[in-house]
C-alpha positions in Angstrom: 0.0 0.0 0.0 1.4 3.4 -1.0 -0.6 6.3 0.3 0.2 9.9 1.1 1.8 10.4 4.4 -0.5 11.5 7.0 0.9 12.7 10.4 3.8 10.1 10.3 4.9 8.9 13.7 6.9 5.8 13.7 8.9 3.5 11.3 8.8 -0.2 11.3 11.3 -2.1 9.3 10.4 -5.7 8.6 13.2 -8.2 7.6 11.1 -10.0 5.0 7.9 -10.2 3.2 6.0 -13.1 1.7 6.4 -11.5 -1.8 10.1 -11.2 -1.0 12.3 -8.4 0.3 12.3 -6.2 3.3 10.2 -3.3 3.7 9.7 -0.2 5.9 6.3 1.0 7.0 5.6 4.5 8.3 2.6 4.8 10.7 0.6 7.8 11.3 -0.5 9.1 14.8 -3.5 6.9 14.7 -1.4 3.8 14.1 -2.6 3.4 10.4 0.2 2.5 7.8 0.8 5.7 5.9 3.6 4.7 3.5 5.7 1.6 2.8 9.1 1.6 1.2 10.8 -1.6 0.2 14.4 -2.5 0.6 15.2 -2.1 -2.9 14.4 1.6 -2.7 10.9 1.5 -4.4 8.8 4.3 -2.7 11.7 6.1 -1.2 12.5 9.6 -2.0 15.5 11.8 -0.9 14.4 14.8 1.1 18.0 16.5 1.9 20.6 17.3 -0.5 23.2 18.7 2.1 26.7 17.9 2.6 27.9 16.2 5.9 25.9 13.8 7.9 22.2 14.2 8.1 20.5 11.8 10.6 17.8 11.2 13.4 14.8 12.4 11.4 11.5 12.9 13.2 8.2 14.0 11.5 6.4 17.1 12.8 2.8 16.1 13.9 1.4 18.2 11.0 3.1 15.5 8.6 4.6 18.3 6.4 8.0 18.7 8.0 10.8 16.9 9.3 13.3 17.7 12.1 16.7 16.2 12.0 20.5 16.6 13.1 23.1 17.7 10.6 26.9 18.9 10.7 26.5 20.1 7.1 27.7 23.7 8.1 30.9 22.0 9.1 31.1 18.3 7.7 34.6 17.7 9.3 33.4 18.6 12.7 31.4 16.7 15.4 29.3 19.9 15.6 25.6 19.0 15.0 22.7 21.2 15.2 18.9 20.7 14.6 17.2 21.7 11.3 13.8 21.4 10.0 12.7 20.9 6.3 9.6 20.4 4.4 8.8 17.1 3.0 9.7 18.4 -0.5 13.2 19.5 0.5 12.4 23.2 0.8 12.3 25.7 3.6 15.4 24.4 5.5 15.7 26.2 8.7 18.3 26.0 11.5 16.6 25.4 14.9 19.6 25.1 17.3 23.0 27.1 17.0 24.9 25.9 20.2 28.6 24.9 19.7 28.0 21.4 21.5 26.3 18.4 19.8 22.4 18.5 19.4 20.5 15.5 18.1 17.7 13.0 18.3 15.0 15.5 18.3 11.3 14.4 19.0 8.0 16.3 19.0 5.2 16.0 21.5 2.0 14.6 19.8 0.5 18.1 19.7 3.8 19.8 18.3 4.0 22.3 21.1 7.1 20.7 22.8 10.5 19.7 21.2 12.8 17.4 23.0 16.4 16.6 22.0 19.7 15.6 23.6 22.8 17.7 23.7 26.3 17.8 25.1 25.6 21.3 26.3 25.8 22.0 30.0 27.8 18.9 30.7 29.9 18.5 33.7 32.3 16.2 31.8 33.2 16.2 28.1 30.8 14.0 26.0 28.2 14.0 28.7 24.8 14.0 27.1 21.6 15.5 28.6 18.0 15.8 27.7 16.3 19.0 26.8 12.7 20.1 26.3 11.5 23.3 24.9 8.2 25.0 23.9 7.8 25.1 20.2 6.4 28.5 18.8 5.4 28.7 15.2 6.4 31.8 13.1 3.3 33.9 12.7 
């Protein structure tokens, strides 16, 4: 089943399928399958075209945007910030600008809170802490 994504929440990767090949299923907030992608790449589409490492994506509850972590501003560094992008790859915006590692973002189900982990405020180098903040949309 290949349908338009509607408020995607989770991804489940299955190692096999009776017809052959592994596939990934995106589930929406109601637990309904929203999109399937096969291991051979069928159904997949590239969203970012940035340098460096781009990982830890999480869909916004509106189903139209993805937040993720990237070091594309300085690919040779371990400096990662959070970015948000539209599903079609437009509208890239930097969310965090701290010199420490920021990653693994997640939204609250209503999209009003953003949670992520960061090395900021650590007592020891590499110490990772959890942060939560109110998310305010631009008017």
